[in-house]
Backbone as CSV, one residue per row, in Angstrom:
resi,resn,N_x,N_y,N_z,CA_x,CA_y,CA_z,C_x,C_y,C_z
1,MET,10.243,-13.493,-97.631,10.886,-13.759,-96.338,11.238,-12.434,-95.671
2,SER,11.079,-12.331,-94.378,11.349,-11.105,-93.642,12.841,-10.831,-93.568
3,ASP,13.188,-9.550,-93.542,14.587,-9.145,-93.405,14.992,-9.278,-91.943
4,THR,15.913,-10.204,-91.691,16.344,-10.446,-90.312,17.783,-9.997,-90.082
5,SER,18.344,-9.221,-91.010,19.754,-8.842,-90.911,20.027,-7.913,-89.740
6,LYS,19.016,-7.183,-89.267,19.220,-6.231,-88.171,18.638,-6.719,-86.851
7,PHE,18.300,-7.985,-86.776,17.696,-8.518,-85.558,18.631,-8.365,-84.353
8,ALA,19.925,-8.614,-84.540,20.872,-8.509,-83.424,20.951,-7.078,-82.902
9,GLU,20.985,-6.126,-83.826,21.033,-4.706,-83.431,19.753,-4.299,-82.707
10,TYR,18.604,-4.690,-83.254,17.327,-4.330,-82.643,17.140,-5.008,-81.282
11,ALA,17.609,-6.246,-81.175,17.501,-6.956,-79.901,18.323,-6.253,-78.825
12,GLU,19.498,-5.742,-79.195,20.333,-5.015,-78.245,19.665,-3.722,-77.812
13,ARG,19.047,-3.029,-78.755,18.320,-1.797,-78.413,17.146,-2.096,-77.484
14,MET,16.475,-3.212,-77.742,15.334,-3.594,-76.911,15.786,-3.889,-75.492
15,LYS,16.945,-4.529,-75.344,17.476,-4.817,-74.013,17.767,-3.526,-73.246
16,LYS,18.327,-2.536,-73.950,18.631,-1.258,-73.308,17.350,-0.565,-72.849
17,CYS,16.310,-0.624,-73.683,15.022,-0.030,-73.302,14.468,-0.708,-72.048
18,CYS,14.544,-2.029,-72.017,14.024,-2.772,-70.861,14.802,-2.432,-69.595
19,LYS,16.116,-2.263,-69.720,16.929,-1.894,-68.563,16.518,-0.534,-68.014
20,ILE,16.280,0.408,-68.920,15.858,1.752,-68.497,14.484,1.694,-67.846
21,TYR,13.566,0.936,-68.440,12.214,0.825,-67.888,12.203,0.140,-66.531
22,ASN,13.181,-0.729,-66.279,13.287,-1.352,-64.958,13.981,-0.442,-63.952
23,PHE,14.899,0.392,-64.435,15.673,1.265,-63.562,14.849,2.454,-63.060
24,VAL,14.088,3.061,-63.961,13.350,4.283,-63.626,12.372,4.081,-62.469
25,PRO,11.493,3.080,-62.500,10.569,2.907,-61.368,11.274,2.638,-60.044
26,ILE,12.400,1.905,-60.097,13.133,1.632,-58.858,13.621,2.926,-58.219
27,VAL,14.108,3.848,-59.032,14.572,5.146,-58.516,13.433,5.875,-57.817
28,TYR,12.262,5.888,-58.446,11.119,6.597,-57.855,10.645,5.921,-56.576
29,ILE,10.651,4.590,-56.558,10.228,3.868,-55.345,11.181,4.150,-54.186
30,VAL,12.481,4.053,-54.457,13.479,4.279,-53.404,13.368,5.696,-52.865
31,PHE,13.256,6.657,-53.773,13.147,8.047,-53.316,11.853,8.261,-52.541
32,GLY,10.740,7.719,-53.051,9.457,7.914,-52.388,9.444,7.350,-50.976
33,VAL,9.955,6.135,-50.819,10.007,5.519,-49.486,10.930,6.309,-48.568
34,PHE,12.091,6.715,-49.082,13.053,7.466,-48.281,12.456,8.799,-47.816
35,TYR,11.830,9.516,-48.740,11.286,10.825,-48.384,10.139,10.694,-47.382
36,PHE,9.302,9.691,-47.559,8.197,9.480,-46.621,8.717,9.153,-45.225
37,LEU,9.718,8.280,-45.139,10.276,7.915,-43.833,10.955,9.100,-43.159
38,VAL,11.656,9.910,-43.942,12.309,11.106,-43.384,11.272,12.074,-42.839
39,SER,10.215,12.311,-43.597,9.188,13.253,-43.154,8.456,12.728,-41.916
40,PHE,8.226,11.413,-41.873,7.566,10.821,-40.710,8.459,10.903,-39.469
41,MET,9.744,10.662,-39.657,10.679,10.746,-38.543,10.737,12.182,-38.002
42,PHE,10.795,13.140,-38.897,10.838,14.543,-38.465,9.530,14.963,-37.795
43,LEU,8.431,14.358,-38.222,7.145,14.655,-37.602,7.155,14.249,-36.131
44,ILE,7.770,13.118,-35.838,7.855,12.632,-34.448,8.871,13.437,-33.642
45,VAL,10.024,13.695,-34.240,11.103,14.404,-33.535,10.689,15.815,-33.154
46,THR,9.970,16.478,-34.042,9.582,17.876,-33.794,8.241,17.985,-33.079
47,ASN,7.702,16.828,-32.616,6.429,16.850,-31.893,5.324,17.523,-32.719
48,LEU,5.145,17.006,-33.930,4.135,17.464,-34.907,4.438,18.847,-35.478
49,GLY,5.614,19.380,-35.174,5.954,20.702,-35.733,6.209,20.651,-37.221
50,ALA,6.636,19.487,-37.722,6.937,19.345,-39.150,5.765,18.717,-39.898
51,TYR,4.557,19.019,-39.474,3.357,18.452,-40.109,3.282,18.822,-41.582
52,PHE,3.783,20.010,-41.901,3.711,20.510,-43.277,4.479,19.588,-44.226
53,VAL,5.667,19.183,-43.794,6.500,18.314,-44.630,5.867,16.925,-44.766
54,PHE,5.273,16.426,-43.700,4.638,15.110,-43.746,3.454,15.114,-44.713
55,ILE,2.635,16.143,-44.656,1.507,16.263,-45.589,2.022,16.366,-47.025
56,ASP,3.096,17.106,-47.183,3.703,17.251,-48.503,4.132,15.888,-49.057
57,SER,4.717,15.041,-48.200,5.156,13.716,-48.643,3.972,12.826,-49.012
58,LEU,2.845,12.991,-48.318,1.658,12.184,-48.625,1.040,12.567,-49.966
59,ILE,1.238,13.798,-50.383,0.629,14.274,-51.631,1.568,14.066,-52.825
60,PHE,2.796,14.547,-52.690,3.683,14.574,-53.848,4.392,13.249,-54.114
61,THR,4.689,12.498,-53.078,5.402,11.233,-53.295,4.586,10.240,-54.124
62,PRO,3.308,9.971,-53.799,2.529,9.066,-54.659,2.349,9.600,-56.079
63,ALA,2.178,10.927,-56.200,1.992,11.515,-57.533,3.227,11.312,-58.394
64,VAL,4.394,11.569,-57.819,5.642,11.417,-58.557,5.876,9.957,-58.924
65,CYS,5.623,9.042,-58.001,5.811,7.615,-58.271,4.865,7.130,-59.365
66,TYR,3.610,7.571,-59.315,2.639,7.172,-60.344,3.064,7.665,-61.723
67,LEU,3.454,8.934,-61.814,3.872,9.484,-63.098,5.140,8.814,-63.604
68,GLY,6.046,8.501,-62.670,7.262,7.806,-63.066,6.976,6.429,-63.641
69,PHE,6.064,5.689,-63.006,5.686,4.369,-63.503,5.011,4.486,-64.869
70,ARG,4.121,5.454,-64.993,3.399,5.626,-66.253,4.339,6.011,-67.393
71,GLY,5.317,6.858,-67.081,6.278,7.262,-68.100,7.140,6.110,-68.569
72,ALA,7.413,5.167,-67.670,8.311,4.064,-68.009,7.585,2.872,-68.603
73,TYR,6.435,2.515,-68.063,5.808,1.251,-68.434,4.766,1.369,-69.537
74,HIS,4.335,2.596,-69.908,3.271,2.651,-70.919,3.741,2.678,-72.388
75,PRO,4.764,3.267,-72.824,5.529,4.393,-72.279,4.850,5.723,-72.640
76,HIS,4.908,6.693,-71.751,4.161,7.939,-71.893,5.097,9.131,-71.659
77,ASP,5.400,9.867,-72.727,6.355,10.985,-72.635,5.859,12.098,-71.729
78,LEU,4.566,12.413,-71.817,4.025,13.512,-71.015,4.153,13.217,-69.524
79,ALA,3.908,11.987,-69.133,4.046,11.609,-67.720,5.495,11.733,-67.267
80,ALA,6.428,11.306,-68.128,7.850,11.405,-67.790,8.274,12.863,-67.630
81,LEU,7.726,13.749,-68.472,8.062,15.175,-68.381,7.404,15.851,-67.186
82,THR,6.278,15.316,-66.743,5.546,15.934,-65.635,6.259,15.747,-64.297
83,VAL,7.079,14.704,-64.171,7.789,14.460,-62.909,8.704,15.630,-62.534
84,PRO,9.579,16.125,-63.449,10.382,17.299,-63.090,9.546,18.540,-62.808
85,VAL,8.421,18.674,-63.514,7.540,19.831,-63.277,6.961,19.768,-61.872
86,PHE,6.483,18.583,-61.469,5.968,18.404,-60.115,7.056,18.642,-59.070
87,SER,8.263,18.191,-59.372,9.379,18.378,-58.439,9.689,19.862,-58.262
88,LEU,9.663,20.607,-59.362,9.917,22.045,-59.293,8.817,22.752,-58.496
89,LEU,7.571,22.329,-58.718,6.452,22.896,-57.960,6.608,22.600,-56.468
90,ASN,7.031,21.399,-56.150,7.197,21.043,-54.746,8.352,21.802,-54.096
91,LEU,9.379,22.123,-54.858,10.464,22.942,-54.327,9.939,24.301,-53.872
92,ALA,9.056,24.879,-54.684,8.465,26.172,-54.328,7.605,26.052,-53.072
93,ILE,6.854,24.950,-52.970,5.997,24.750,-51.798,6.829,24.553,-50.533
94,LEU,7.901,23.782,-50.632,8.764,23.568,-49.475,9.479,24.858,-49.060
95,GLU,9.818,25.680,-50.016,10.430,26.977,-49.699,9.455,27.852,-48.930
96,TYR,8.206,27.832,-49.387,7.165,28.589,-48.669,6.974,28.016,-47.257
97,GLY,6.972,26.693,-47.140,6.810,26.066,-45.834,7.938,26.398,-44.886
98,ALA,9.171,26.468,-45.407,10.320,26.818,-44.572,10.169,28.230,-44.015
99,LYS,9.719,29.154,-44.844,9.518,30.533,-44.385,8.364,30.614,-43.395
100,HIS,7.320,29.839,-43.658,6.147,29.858,-42.773,6.502,29.330,-41.383
101,LEU,7.224,28.199,-41.328,7.585,27.623,-40.036,8.627,28.465,-39.298
102,ALA,9.413,29.203,-40.066,10.411,30.062,-39.429,9.747,31.167,-38.625
103,GLU,8.531,31.541,-39.024,7.809,32.599,-38.322,7.052,32.077,-37.105
104,LYS,6.931,30.757,-37.000,6.210,30.160,-35.883,7.192,29.755,-34.777
105,SER,6.652,29.490,-33.616,7.499,29.128,-32.469,7.510,27.615,-32.284
106,TYR,7.902,26.898,-33.370,7.973,25.446,-33.294,9.359,24.957,-32.869
107,GLY,10.293,25.855,-32.732,11.641,25.460,-32.346,12.568,25.376,-33.539
108,ILE,13.848,25.285,-33.235,14.860,25.288,-34.291,14.733,24.045,-35.177
109,ALA,14.458,22.893,-34.578,14.363,21.649,-35.358,13.268,21.735,-36.405
110,ALA,12.090,22.217,-36.000,10.965,22.304,-36.932,11.241,23.297,-38.045
111,MET,12.040,24.334,-37.746,12.342,25.318,-38.772,13.354,24.773,-39.781
112,ASN,14.227,23.886,-39.330,15.268,23.357,-40.213,14.807,22.164,-41.037
113,VAL,13.737,21.517,-40.616,13.246,20.344,-41.339,12.877,20.668,-42.788
114,PRO,12.045,21.701,-43.034,11.716,22.005,-44.433,12.944,22.358,-45.264
115,LYS,13.928,22.987,-44.651,15.147,23.322,-45.389,15.890,22.050,-45.790
116,PHE,15.958,21.095,-44.862,16.623,19.833,-45.169,15.882,19.085,-46.280
117,CYS,14.557,19.055,-46.170,13.744,18.392,-47.198,13.836,19.136,-48.528
118,LEU,14.031,20.435,-48.436,14.198,21.237,-49.649,15.446,20.788,-50.406
119,TYR,16.514,20.524,-49.689,17.741,20.049,-50.322,17.541,18.656,-50.923
120,ILE,16.779,17.815,-50.219,16.497,16.477,-50.753,15.746,16.586,-52.075
121,TRP,14.717,17.439,-52.109,13.925,17.599,-53.322,14.717,18.272,-54.433
122,LEU,15.661,19.136,-54.053,16.506,19.770,-55.065,17.356,18.721,-55.780
123,LEU,17.940,17.813,-54.996,18.709,16.724,-55.598,17.808,15.838,-56.456
124,PHE,16.585,15.572,-55.965,15.661,14.748,-56.734,15.230,15.450,-58.025
125,PHE,15.047,16.770,-57.955,14.663,17.520,-59.158,15.743,17.395,-60.230
126,ILE,17.003,17.548,-59.817,18.112,17.407,-60.777,18.120,15.992,-61.362
127,ALA,17.939,15.002,-60.485,17.914,13.611,-60.950,16.717,13.348,-61.856
128,SER,15.552,13.937,-61.519,14.337,13.688,-62.305,14.443,14.253,-63.717
129,VAL,15.166,15.368,-63.866,15.374,15.930,-65.209,16.178,14.950,-66.061
130,PHE,17.230,14.407,-65.482,18.071,13.429,-66.193,17.275,12.160,-66.493
131,ILE,16.503,11.695,-65.508,15.715,10.472,-65.699,14.653,10.668,-66.779
132,ALA,14.002,11.839,-66.773,12.998,12.123,-67.803,13.633,12.105,-69.194
133,TYR,14.844,12.625,-69.288,15.548,12.656,-70.579,15.804,11.237,-71.092
134,ILE,16.382,10.373,-70.237,16.679,9.011,-70.693,15.400,8.202,-70.899
135,ASN,14.353,8.525,-70.126,13.068,7.843,-70.281,12.442,8.151,-71.637
136,ILE,12.458,9.421,-72.020,11.868,9.819,-73.305,12.683,9.264,-74.475
137,ARG,14.003,9.249,-74.332,14.837,8.640,-75.371,14.508,7.156,-75.531
138,ALA,14.331,6.472,-74.401,13.967,5.054,-74.454,12.594,4.868,-75.095
139,ASN,11.660,5.771,-74.798,10.327,5.694,-75.399,10.393,5.843,-76.913
140,ASN,11.232,6.762,-77.386,11.379,6.959,-78.832,11.966,5.712,-79.494
141,ARG,12.956,5.118,-78.850,13.543,3.881,-79.386,12.505,2.764,-79.411
142,PHE,11.719,2.681,-78.331,10.711,1.628,-78.228,9.674,1.762,-79.339
143,ARG,9.219,2.986,-79.614,8.229,3.198,-80.680,8.801,2.832,-82.045
144,PHE,10.081,3.117,-82.239,10.735,2.726,-83.496,10.782,1.208,-83.616
145,LEU,11.163,0.540,-82.536,11.277,-0.917,-82.568,9.927,-1.597,-82.750
146,GLU,8.862,-0.969,-82.237,7.511,-1.532,-82.386,7.125,-1.710,-83.846
147,LYS,7.664,-0.845,-84.712,7.299,-0.863,-86.129,8.173,-1.815,-86.953
148,GLN,9.179,-2.400,-86.315,10.101,-3.259,-87.047,9.639,-4.717,-87.025
149,VAL,10.069,-5.429,-88.052,9.757,-6.862,-88.158,10.480,-7.619,-87.043
150,GLY,9.772,-8.509,-86.380,10.366,-9.325,-85.331,10.138,-8.818,-83.928
151,PHE,9.473,-7.659,-83.785,9.201,-7.098,-82.463,8.309,-8.075,-81.677
152,PRO,8.529,-8.304,-80.397,9.519,-7.662,-79.523,10.780,-8.502,-79.285
153,PHE,10.839,-9.733,-79.832,11.942,-10.629,-79.493,13.141,-10.465,-80.422
154,PHE,12.852,-10.130,-81.701,13.894,-9.997,-82.709,14.770,-11.253,-82.744
155,ASN,14.072,-12.378,-82.882,14.712,-13.678,-82.940,14.207,-14.374,-84.202
156,GLU,15.149,-14.903,-85.002,14.768,-15.496,-86.286,13.806,-16.664,-86.111
157,ARG,14.045,-17.507,-85.136,13.183,-18.667,-84.904,11.775,-18.220,-84.511
158,ALA,11.702,-17.227,-83.596,10.394,-16.724,-83.165,9.651,-16.080,-84.330
159,GLU,10.386,-15.372,-85.193,9.750,-14.729,-86.348,9.246,-15.756,-87.348
160,GLU,10.022,-16.816,-87.567,9.579,-17.877,-88.473,8.311,-18.552,-87.952
161,GLN,8.252,-18.763,-86.645,7.063,-19.368,-86.048,5.850,-18.448,-86.185
162,ARG,6.079,-17.143,-86.025,4.980,-16.187,-86.161,4.443,-16.171,-87.589
163,VAL,5.360,-16.137,-88.574,4.952,-16.119,-89.981,4.224,-17.410,-90.347
164,GLU,4.731,-18.543,-89.842,4.101,-19.833,-90.130,2.687,-19.896,-89.544
165,LYS,2.510,-19.324,-88.372,1.191,-19.300,-87.749,0.221,-18.478,-88.587
166,ILE,0.707,-17.338,-89.091,-0.146,-16.495,-89.941,-0.532,-17.241,-91.208
167,ARG,0.428,-17.955,-91.783,0.140,-18.719,-93.006,-0.903,-19.804,-92.768
168,ARG,-0.804,-20.458,-91.612,-1.788,-21.510,-91.300,-3.189,-20.925,-91.133
169,GLU,-3.251,-19.688,-90.625,-4.558,-19.075,-90.388,-5.183,-18.526,-91.666
170,ILE,-4.345,-18.275,-92.681,-4.845,-17.766,-93.963,-5.192,-18.952,-94.855
171,LYS,-6.459,-19.101,-95.202,-6.892,-20.229,-96.013,-6.672,-19.932,-97.499
172,ASP,-6.464,-21.010,-98.245,-6.378,-20.920,-99.701,-7.740,-20.469,-100.240
173,PRO,-7.775,-19.546,-101.236,-9.072,-19.103,-101.798,-9.939,-20.252,-102.294
174,PHE,-9.292,-21.266,-102.883,-10.065,-22.418,-103.356,-10.660,-23.199,-102.192
175,GLN,-9.902,-23.276,-101.078,-10.411,-23.970,-99.896,-11.595,-23.218,-99.308
176,VAL,-11.534,-21.875,-99.317,-12.634,-21.054,-98.816,-13.887,-21.277,-99.645
177,GLU,-13.726,-21.287,-100.988,-14.871,-21.501,-101.868,-15.437,-22.914,-101.703
178,TYR,-14.547,-23.883,-101.526,-14.989,-25.260,-101.328,-15.795,-25.390,-100.031
179,ASP,-15.307,-24.762,-98.952,-16.026,-24.819,-97.679,-17.388,-24.158,-97.791
180,ARG,-17.459,-23.044,-98.542,-18.739,-22.341,-98.705,-19.736,-23.210,-99.456
181,ARG,-19.259,-23.878,-100.538,-20.146,-24.724,-101.326,-20.633,-25.935,-100.512
182,MET,-19.745,-26.476,-99.685,-20.122,-27.621,-98.865,-21.183,-27.234,-97.842
183,ARG,-21.041,-26.036,-97.269,-22.054,-25.582,-96.305,-23.389,-25.353,-96.998
184,THR,-23.336,-24.770,-98.198,-24.569,-24.516,-98.959,-25.237,-25.839,-99.354
185,ALA,-24.421,-26.776,-99.827,-24.965,-28.081,-100.235,-25.569,-28.807,-99.042
186,SER,-24.929,-28.694,-97.903,-25.448,-29.354,-96.704,-26.777,-28.757,-96.302
187,THR,-26.921,-27.442,-96.421,-28.180,-26.773,-96.074,-29.300,-27.186,-97.008
188,GLU,-28.985,-27.280,-98.336,-29.992,-27.659,-99.319,-30.445,-29.104,-99.093
189,MET,-29.510,-29.975,-98.780,-29.869,-31.379,-98.540,-30.753,-31.509,-97.309
190,ASP,-30.475,-30.740,-96.282,-31.309,-30.783,-95.081,-32.714,-30.307,-95.398
191,PHE,-32.822,-29.272,-96.270,-34.134,-28.742,-96.642,-34.926,-29.779,-97.428
192,LEU,-34.273,-30.439,-98.410,-34.951,-31.450,-99.207,-35.385,-32.628,-98.339
193,SER,-34.525,-32.978,-97.387,-34.839,-34.107,-96.519,-36.050,-33.808,-95.650
194,SER,-36.166,-32.579,-95.172,-37.292,-32.221,-94.295,-38.580,-32.060,-95.072
195,SER,-38.493,-31.738,-96.394,-39.721,-31.530,-97.192,-40.144,-32.801,-97.932
196,GLU,-39.484,-33.915,-97.775,-39.799,-35.160,-98.459,-41.142,-35.702,-97.926
197,PRO,-42.027,-36.151,-98.852,-43.347,-36.670,-98.412,-43.193,-37.841,-97.462
198,GLU,-44.227,-38.050,-96.675,-44.193,-39.090,-95.651,-44.137,-40.486,-96.281
199,ASN,-44.800,-40.666,-97.460,-44.856,-42.005,-98.030,-43.538,-42.428,-98.656
200,PHE,-42.628,-41.463,-98.867,-41.333,-41.814,-99.391,-40.317,-42.097,-98.316
201,LYS,-40.735,-41.844,-97.057,-39.815,-42.042,-95.946,-39.879,-43.490,-95.494
């Protein structure tokens, strides 16, 4: 009989993992939509002067959201770690964009847009480091739970049903031998029947 003494503990851990996996993608979706809308709004307000930020949102926002989903739902540690790396890279790009637009005659608004977006990404970078940490911890717990008896429900009734199903699928050795002999006997009888002379039929 399977050891079910830790089912309650494992079930609680599984619930925490599921909560984290549901929370992480929502954070990335909310941030991605917010950043895209902000960049689009600034693109209109600055009369295409903030094109750099809008292009940046089209490239980095889908990438970050994809990696965030992959880190949470697969679960994939490398994808979860790549989100802060991408965020740090984008901070450098936005800093370069702020300096570049400052040298152009796009007006004060266009020059301040990359700086504002830089602050948004800075906050997201700090958040992404924390999210990656809790995501990887959840992944480690999930891998541990995968190896335990009763995964993923950790319910005694569900485990009993699973074990009973396995038992039904495993045939008794004597039953296997009996079925083999019956198939062989049936084949031999068919052969004898087909080779019987016509006058005996």
